[in-house]
ROZA-740593 format. One line per field, with one value per residue (C-alpha): y, z, x; residue in three letters. Coordinates in steps of 0.1 Angstrom, whole numbers. Each point is the difference from the previous one (the first is absolute). Example, Ala and Ser with C-alpha at 12.3 -4.5 7.8 and 13.67 -1.06 7.14 Angstrom:
! ROZA-740593
north c(-45 | 34)
up c(78 | -7)
east c(123 | 14)
r c(Ala | Ser)
! end
This chain:
! ROZA-740593
north c(0 | 24 | -9 | 9 | 34 | 6 | -8 | 22 | 29 | -3 | 0 | 31 | 17 | -11 | -29 | -24 | -19 | -37 | 6 | 28 | -20 | -31 | 20 | 17 | -33 | -17 | 28 | 28 | 8 | 11 | 11 | 24 | 21 | -1 | 15 | 26 | 17 | 0 | 35 | -15 | -19 | 13 | -11 | -9 | -19 | -36 | -18 | 2 | -36 | 7 | 12 | -29 | -31 | -32 | -34 | -32 | -12 | 31 | -2 | -36 | 9 | 29 | -22 | -27 | 24 | 17 | -34 | -11 | 33 | -1 | -37 | 8 | 29 | -22 | -29 | 23 | 23 | -17 | -37 | -29 | -36 | -29 | -37 | -22 | -25 | -19 | -15 | 20 | 19 | -28 | -1 | 38 | 5 | -30 | -11 | 12 | 30 | 30 | 32 | 38 | 16 | 35 | 24 | 28 | -19 | 7 | 26 | -7 | -2 | 20 | -26 | -2 | -8 | 19 | -8 | -35 | -21 | 3 | -28 | -19 | -4 | -8 | -21 | 8 | -22 | -30 | 1 | -18 | 25 | 33 | 29 | 20 | 32 | 25 | 8 | 31 | 22 | -8 | 18 | -1 | -16 | 22 | -11 | 20 | 5 | -30 | -9 | -15 | -18 | -37 | -15 | -33 | -29 | 19 | -21 | 18 | -1 | 9 | -2 | -30 | 14 | -29 | 6 | 28 | -26 | -30 | -29 | 2 | -38 | -4 | 30 | -18 | -5 | 25 | 9 | 3 | -34 | -15 | 15 | -14 | -35 | -2 | 27 | 35 | -12 | -28 | 22 | 27 | -24 | 2 | -35 | -17 | -24 | 6 | -35 | 6 | 10 | -16 | 34 | 24 | 29 | 24 | 36 | 19 | 33 | 28 | 14 | 34 | -1 | 4 | -28 | -26 | -29 | 9 | -21 | 0 | -9 | 11 | 27 | -15 | 27 | 37 | 25 | 2 | -35 | -28 | -34 | -35 | -35 | -25 | -36 | 14 | 26 | 35 | 27 | 37 | 22 | -31 | -4 | -28 | 12 | -3 | -36 | -3 | -27 | -17 | 1 | -32 | -21 | -33 | -31 | -36 | -21 | -37 | -22 | -36 | -8 | 18 | 24 | 36 | 3 | 28 | 9 | 3 | 22 | 23 | 1 | 11 | 24 | -19 | 16 | -9 | -34 | -29 | -37 | -15 | -37 | -23 | -7 | -26 | 19 | 5 | 25 | 32 | 34 | 35 | 24 | 37 | 4 | 33 | 7 | 2 | -36 | -17 | -13 | -14 | -17 | -17 | -15 | -21 | -36 | -14 | 29 | -13 | 31 | 35 | 15 | 36 | 3 | 24 | 10 | 0 | 31 | 3 | -20 | 22 | 3 | 18 | 10 | 21 | 37 | 13 | -31 | -1 | -28 | 27 | 1 | -36 | 7 | -20 | 6 | -12 | 16 | 35 | 32 | 22 | 25 | 37 | 14 | 33 | 33 | 32 | 22 | -27 | -10 | -34 | -11 | -21 | -23 | -27 | -25 | 16 | 19 | -30 | 11 | 35 | -2 | -2 | 30 | 20 | -9 | -10 | 18 | 32 | 3 | 2 | -15 | -26 | -15 | -20 | 4 | -16 | -5 | 36 | 12 | 28 | 16 | 24 | -1 | 11 | -24 | -4 | -23 | 14 | 4 | 22 | -13 | 21 | -21 | -20 | -38 | -28 | -37 | -21 | -36 | -23 | -17 | -33 | 0 | -31 | 8 | 37 | 18 | 30 | 24 | -30 | -8 | 34 | 25 | 35 | 16 | 37 | 26 | 9 | -36 | 2 | -1 | -1 | -18 | -28 | 13 | -20 | -35 | 0 | -36 | -32 | -31 | -30 | -22 | -36 | -20 | -14 | -37 | -15 | -32 | -19 | -13 | 16 | 20 | 37 | 28 | -4 | -7 | 17 | -19 | 0 | 21 | -14 | 20 | 4 | 16 | 37 | 19 | 33 | 9 | 21 | 8 | 21 | 19 | 37 | -1 | 27 | -10 | 6 | -5 | -32 | -14 | 9 | 18 | -16 | -4 | 28 | -19 | -3 | 37 | 9 | -23 | 16 | 35 | -8 | -15 | 30 | 25 | -20 | -2 | 37 | 9 | -25 | 15 | 36 | -7 | -18 | 29 | 25 | -20 | -1 | 38 | 5)
up c(0 | 8 | -32 | -20 | 18 | -10 | -36 | -1 | 16 | -26 | -29 | 15 | -4 | -37 | 7 | -24 | -20 | 7 | 17 | 22 | 10 | 8 | 21 | 19 | 6 | 15 | 15 | 6 | 34 | -17 | -34 | 12 | 21 | -29 | -26 | 25 | -2 | -38 | -15 | -29 | 22 | -3 | 13 | -30 | 19 | -2 | -33 | -19 | -7 | -17 | -32 | -1 | -20 | 13 | -17 | 14 | 8 | 20 | 18 | 10 | 10 | 22 | 16 | 8 | 14 | 21 | 13 | 9 | 18 | 19 | 10 | 11 | 21 | 16 | 8 | 12 | 23 | 8 | -5 | -16 | -8 | 16 | 2 | 29 | -13 | 32 | 31 | 26 | 12 | -2 | 9 | 3 | -36 | -23 | -30 | -30 | 17 | -25 | 20 | -1 | 21 | 13 | -5 | 18 | 33 | 10 | -27 | -35 | -6 | -28 | -22 | 4 | -37 | -19 | -34 | -5 | -23 | 8 | 21 | 3 | 34 | -4 | -32 | -35 | -13 | -20 | 13 | 29 | 13 | -20 | 24 | -5 | 14 | -4 | 29 | -13 | 14 | 36 | 26 | 37 | 24 | 5 | 12 | -6 | 30 | 7 | 19 | 29 | 9 | 3 | 32 | 18 | -18 | -32 | -31 | -21 | -35 | -1 | -21 | 10 | 19 | -8 | -37 | -4 | -16 | -20 | -18 | -32 | -4 | 35 | 5 | 23 | 26 | 22 | -15 | 35 | 11 | -32 | 9 | 35 | -14 | -30 | 5 | -16 | -27 | -11 | -2 | -18 | -26 | -27 | -13 | 34 | 5 | 27 | 16 | 9 | -35 | -22 | -18 | -1 | 25 | -28 | 1 | 33 | -2 | 24 | 1 | 13 | 28 | -22 | -23 | 26 | 3 | 17 | 31 | 21 | 38 | 33 | 19 | 34 | 15 | -9 | 7 | 37 | 9 | 15 | -15 | 14 | -10 | 28 | -10 | -29 | 21 | -14 | 27 | -8 | 28 | 23 | -7 | -21 | -35 | -22 | -12 | -33 | 3 | -31 | 10 | -10 | 13 | -11 | 18 | 0 | -5 | 7 | -11 | 7 | -35 | -18 | -26 | -2 | -28 | -24 | 13 | 36 | -12 | -18 | 31 | 23 | -24 | 1 | -27 | 10 | 11 | -5 | 2 | 24 | -4 | 29 | 35 | 27 | 6 | -36 | -28 | 7 | -16 | 4 | -7 | 6 | 20 | 8 | 36 | -5 | -14 | 22 | 28 | -26 | -18 | 32 | 5 | -33 | 12 | -19 | 11 | 28 | 8 | -12 | 12 | -6 | -15 | 20 | -4 | 36 | 16 | -4 | -33 | -25 | -35 | -22 | -25 | 27 | 5 | 10 | -13 | 29 | 24 | 27 | -3 | 3 | -15 | -22 | -15 | 32 | 26 | -10 | 16 | 20 | -29 | 1 | -31 | -10 | 2 | -18 | 23 | 26 | 9 | 9 | 15 | -25 | 5 | -19 | 13 | -9 | -31 | -21 | 8 | -14 | -26 | -30 | 14 | 4 | -34 | -24 | 12 | 13 | -22 | 24 | 0 | 27 | 10 | 30 | 8 | 30 | 18 | -6 | -22 | -25 | -17 | -28 | 12 | 36 | 29 | 19 | 24 | -8 | -31 | -6 | -25 | -29 | -9 | 17 | -4 | 2 | 6 | -23 | 4 | -18 | 17 | -15 | 25 | -12 | -37 | -1 | -11 | 22 | 23 | 21 | -30 | -13 | 28 | -1 | -27 | -4 | -3 | -36 | -10 | 10 | -31 | 12 | 17 | -15 | 2 | -24 | -15 | -33 | -10 | 16 | -19 | 19 | -11 | -9 | 32 | 15 | 6 | 30 | -3 | -16 | 17 | -24 | 12 | -7 | 2 | -6 | -35 | -15 | -7 | -35 | 2 | -18 | -25 | 28 | 25 | 5 | 8 | 9 | 37 | -4 | 37 | -4 | -31 | 6 | 36 | 20 | 19 | 37 | 28 | 13 | -33 | -29 | -1 | -15 | -38 | -19 | -33 | -1 | 9 | -29 | -25 | 11 | -4 | -35 | -10 | 14 | -19 | -32 | 3 | 7 | -31 | -22 | 11 | -4 | -35 | -10 | 11 | -18 | -32 | 5 | 4 | -32)
east c(0 | 28 | 18 | -32 | -1 | 36 | -9 | -31 | 19 | 28 | -25 | -16 | 33 | 3 | 24 | -18 | 26 | 4 | 34 | -14 | -31 | 21 | 24 | -28 | -18 | 30 | 20 | -25 | 13 | 33 | -13 | -27 | 24 | 24 | -24 | -12 | 34 | 0 | -8 | -20 | -24 | -35 | -34 | -23 | -27 | -12 | 1 | -33 | -7 | -34 | 17 | 25 | -8 | 13 | 3 | -15 | 35 | 7 | -33 | 7 | 35 | -11 | -28 | 25 | 25 | -26 | -12 | 35 | 7 | -33 | 5 | 36 | -11 | -27 | 23 | 28 | -19 | -34 | -6 | 20 | -12 | 19 | -3 | 10 | 27 | 9 | -17 | 19 | -31 | -25 | -27 | -3 | 12 | -3 | 21 | -20 | -16 | -2 | 0 | 3 | 27 | -6 | 30 | -19 | -3 | 36 | 7 | 13 | 38 | 14 | 18 | 38 | 3 | -28 | 14 | -14 | -20 | -38 | -16 | 33 | 16 | 37 | 2 | -12 | -29 | 10 | 36 | 17 | 25 | -3 | -6 | -32 | 14 | 28 | 23 | 18 | -29 | -10 | -21 | 6 | -25 | -31 | -35 | -31 | -24 | -22 | -31 | 20 | 32 | 8 | -14 | 5 | -19 | -5 | 4 | 26 | 15 | 36 | 32 | 21 | 30 | 23 | -7 | 24 | 23 | -11 | 15 | -20 | -1 | -14 | -22 | -24 | 27 | 18 | 34 | 15 | -14 | 15 | 34 | -2 | -9 | 23 | 26 | 4 | 23 | -23 | -32 | 19 | 12 | -28 | 7 | 0 | -30 | -26 | -3 | -37 | -12 | 26 | 4 | 29 | 0 | 3 | 11 | -2 | -20 | -9 | -35 | -13 | -26 | -31 | 10 | 5 | -25 | -33 | -8 | -31 | 2 | -15 | 18 | 4 | 23 | 4 | 28 | 8 | -14 | 20 | -8 | 6 | -12 | -1 | -10 | -20 | -18 | 6 | 5 | 0 | 14 | -3 | -37 | -17 | -5 | -32 | -6 | -19 | -27 | 13 | 37 | 18 | 28 | 15 | -11 | 11 | -32 | -2 | -29 | -9 | 12 | -29 | 12 | -13 | -25 | -2 | -35 | 14 | 29 | -25 | -23 | 28 | 17 | 33 | 21 | 35 | 14 | 23 | -8 | 26 | -7 | -8 | 12 | -10 | -33 | -12 | 1 | 20 | -5 | 15 | -28 | -10 | -32 | -19 | -8 | -37 | -2 | 26 | -24 | -24 | 28 | 12 | -34 | 2 | -2 | 30 | 23 | 22 | 21 | 6 | 33 | 10 | 35 | 21 | 37 | 13 | 15 | 38 | -1 | 20 | -14 | 26 | -28 | -17 | 8 | 26 | 18 | 25 | 8 | 1 | -38 | -12 | -34 | -24 | -35 | -17 | 23 | 12 | 11 | -4 | 6 | -6 | -17 | 19 | -19 | 9 | 20 | 7 | 35 | 15 | 32 | 20 | 30 | 17 | -25 | -34 | 12 | -12 | -36 | 5 | 27 | -24 | -19 | 32 | 15 | -28 | -31 | 15 | 31 | 28 | 34 | 7 | 33 | 12 | 37 | 18 | -33 | -12 | -29 | 4 | -30 | 9 | 35 | -8 | 4 | -33 | -19 | -35 | -21 | -31 | -25 | -12 | -31 | -27 | 1 | -26 | 0 | -22 | -11 | -24 | -30 | 12 | 28 | 20 | -3 | 8 | 32 | -3 | 19 | 11 | 23 | 10 | -6 | -15 | -22 | 9 | -28 | 12 | -9 | -36 | -23 | -36 | -28 | -22 | -36 | -22 | 0 | -20 | 7 | 15 | 9 | 13 | 28 | -5 | -7 | 32 | 4 | 18 | -19 | 28 | 32 | 25 | 29 | 3 | -25 | -37 | -12 | -30 | -31 | -14 | -31 | -30 | -22 | -25 | 24 | -7 | 33 | -18 | -2 | -32 | -2 | 32 | -13 | -5 | 11 | 18 | 33 | -2 | 25 | -18 | -11 | -23 | -33 | -31 | 0 | -17 | -1 | -38 | -3 | 23 | -19 | -34 | 14 | 13 | -34 | -18 | 22 | -2 | -38 | -2 | 21 | -19 | -34 | 13 | 13 | -32 | -22 | 23 | -5 | -38 | -1 | 18)
r c(Met | Ile | Ala | Ile | Met | Tyr | Leu | Leu | Thr | Ala | Lys | Ala | Phe | Asn | Lys | Arg | Ser | Ser | Gln | Glu | Lys | Phe | Thr | Ala | Phe | Leu | Phe | Gly | Phe | Ile | Tyr | Leu | Pro | Tyr | Ile | Ser | Phe | Gln | Lys | Asp | Thr | Lys | Tyr | Val | Gly | Pro | Glu | Asp | Met | Ser | Lys | Lys | Lys | Thr | Ser | Ile | Val | Arg | Glu | Trp | Thr | Glu | Ala | Ile | Val | Phe | Ala | Val | Ile | Ala | Ala | Thr | Val | Ile | Arg | Thr | Phe | Phe | Phe | Glu | Ala | Phe | Thr | Ile | Pro | Thr | Ser | Ser | Leu | Glu | Lys | Ser | Met | Met | Val | Gly | Asp | Tyr | Leu | Phe | Val | Ser | Lys | Val | Ser | Tyr | Gly | Ala | Lys | Ile | Pro | Asn | Thr | Pro | Leu | Ser | Phe | Pro | Phe | Ala | His | His | Thr | Leu | Pro | Phe | Thr | Glu | Asn | Thr | Lys | Ser | Tyr | Leu | Glu | Trp | Phe | Lys | Leu | Pro | Tyr | Phe | Arg | Leu | Pro | Gly | Leu | Gly | Ser | Val | Lys | Asn | Asn | Asp | Ile | Val | Val | Phe | Asn | Tyr | Pro | Asp | Gly | Asp | Thr | Val | Ala | Leu | Gly | Ala | Gln | Asp | Gln | Ser | Tyr | Tyr | Gln | Leu | Cys | Arg | Gln | Phe | Gly | Trp | Ser | Thr | Val | Asn | Asn | Pro | Asn | Ala | Ile | Asn | Gln | Tyr | Ser | Gly | Arg | Pro | Phe | Gly | Arg | Val | Ala | Ala | Arg | Pro | Val | Asp | Lys | Arg | Glu | Asn | Tyr | Val | Lys | Arg | Cys | Val | Ala | Ile | Ala | Gly | Asp | Thr | Leu | Lys | Ile | Ala | Asp | Gln | Gln | Leu | Leu | Ile | Asn | Ser | Lys | Pro | Ala | Tyr | Val | Ala | Pro | Thr | Met | Gln | Tyr | Met | Tyr | Lys | Val | Arg | Thr | Asp | Gly | Thr | Arg | Leu | Ser | Ser | Lys | Leu | Ile | Glu | Lys | Phe | Asp | Ile | Thr | Asp | Gly | Val | Pro | Glu | Gly | Gln | Asp | Ser | Ile | Gly | Gln | Val | Tyr | Ile | Val | Asn | Leu | Pro | Phe | Asn | Lys | Leu | Asp | Glu | Phe | Lys | Lys | Ile | Pro | Phe | Ile | Lys | Ser | Val | Glu | Lys | Ile | Val | Asp | Ser | Ala | Gly | Leu | Tyr | Asp | Pro | Ser | Ile | Phe | Pro | His | Ser | Ala | Ser | Phe | Lys | Trp | Asn | Lys | Asp | Asn | Phe | Gly | Pro | Leu | Tyr | Ile | Pro | Lys | Lys | Gly | Ala | Ser | Val | Thr | Ile | Asp | Thr | Asn | Asn | Ile | Val | Gln | Tyr | Asp | Arg | Ile | Ile | Lys | Asn | Tyr | Glu | Asn | Asn | Thr | Leu | Glu | Ile | Lys | Glu | Gly | Lys | Ile | Phe | Ile | Asn | Gly | Gln | Gln | Thr | Asn | Thr | Tyr | Thr | Phe | Lys | Leu | Asp | Tyr | Tyr | Phe | Met | Met | Gly | Asp | Asn | Arg | His | Asn | Ser | Ala | Asp | Ser | Arg | Phe | Trp | Gly | Phe | Val | Pro | Glu | Asp | His | Ile | Val | Gly | Lys | Pro | Val | Phe | Ile | Trp | Met | Ser | Ile | Lys | Glu | Asp | Asn | Lys | Asn | Ile | Thr | Asn | Asn | Gln | Ser | Gly | Phe | Ile | Lys | Lys | Leu | Arg | Thr | Ser | Leu | Phe | Asp | Asp | Pro | Ala | Arg | Arg | Ser | Arg | Phe | Phe | Thr | Phe | Val | Cys | Glu | Asp | Gly | Leu | Ser | Arg | Ser | Tyr | Leu | Ile | His | Phe | Ile | Leu | Ile | Val | Ile | Ala | Ile | Ser | Gly | Phe | Val | Tyr | Ile | Lys | Asn | Lys | Arg | Ala | Val | Gln | Lys | Lys)
! end
């Protein structure tokens, strides 16, 4: 919209050649002040389009350009469409949910890389690794005023913090985790083979904040909070945190030998699991179960035991933030961890610096060195640090199947994208089958022609903190029918009068 204003202003001062219009559209903030100091610049008024004949090609071109600009303005500053690709927030947000994310809830971010291909995120359509944006012109972080700020338990869309660097052959995995697993030299060798995928790691590339992958999680802790997880119980400022009714954990399930049927899996919303084989008691499964269906599941006659899987306190998991043996944390026992707040200061030393080194270097653009047991920030020795931004801690409701802040740490405020507000459609995946005894992850059932993949109860629902609103699909259909009927009757009467 601002670019269009630049263009129209330039045309009003008789700058109407293709080169002048192009310059005004892209660089109006420089071009307009420049022409204002030229002696031959005169105001001639808006261009009179009524006397100008346009071809069909030009009309279509202008219509397409206007549509692209309008859509870009809407998705940049107001709403953007997203889909849920993973099960990390189930059952609050489901794989296959199509939703609108509000940019005005927290205030829209001005893009860091405004010169980019329309409607593409970081890669050009029909290519694998070609960038969709230009980096020679960048804007600093700036957020427009919003309707509010991020609060505890909000579901939030944000740019993936660990995505500042990616191995293009393994974009679905954290570059830093790959380096911890395989070594820096291996991951940075484009021809080295990733043992998990069997594909080369490919070229390593850096991405600006606005072009990092979009994630959606629940904000469990905001700036200034202290977070701790004790035997899977989340504590915020030493108080039990909100527990979503549909929160999920992994359980070891034993039956009397009876296999779990596909109908049972569908009934209890079991979307993740592994068939483990048999033991002395019977059939064994590792499955994800939501809280609100756990008691009912335990009452099934052939279920002999349901045991929650918990990583014990003191068990060190190197994949868990801050990836240091000095902090023996895991996904079920974590912290305490202070969530940095803008303007707050913390004492830093060679032990706890691992918690804040990415903030200091990557997010707030300082230099950090440790020499002879002393910490130097921007060349100055110090034992304190004052934060420039607010930070957040994000977790998925599907606790044992969520890549979240437990693995990569804090989310800076300049990574916040928006808030999911409305699901307009939801299509479920094929049902998953853990009824066989094969090794590996669950296989998908073949859906019959009569299976309906649509989750109609989720159509036209609003996203709330504790779940979804009722579906307004019927209301929408009735409104469309009423409007269509009104227009039809109005047109018919107009024809009769003529």
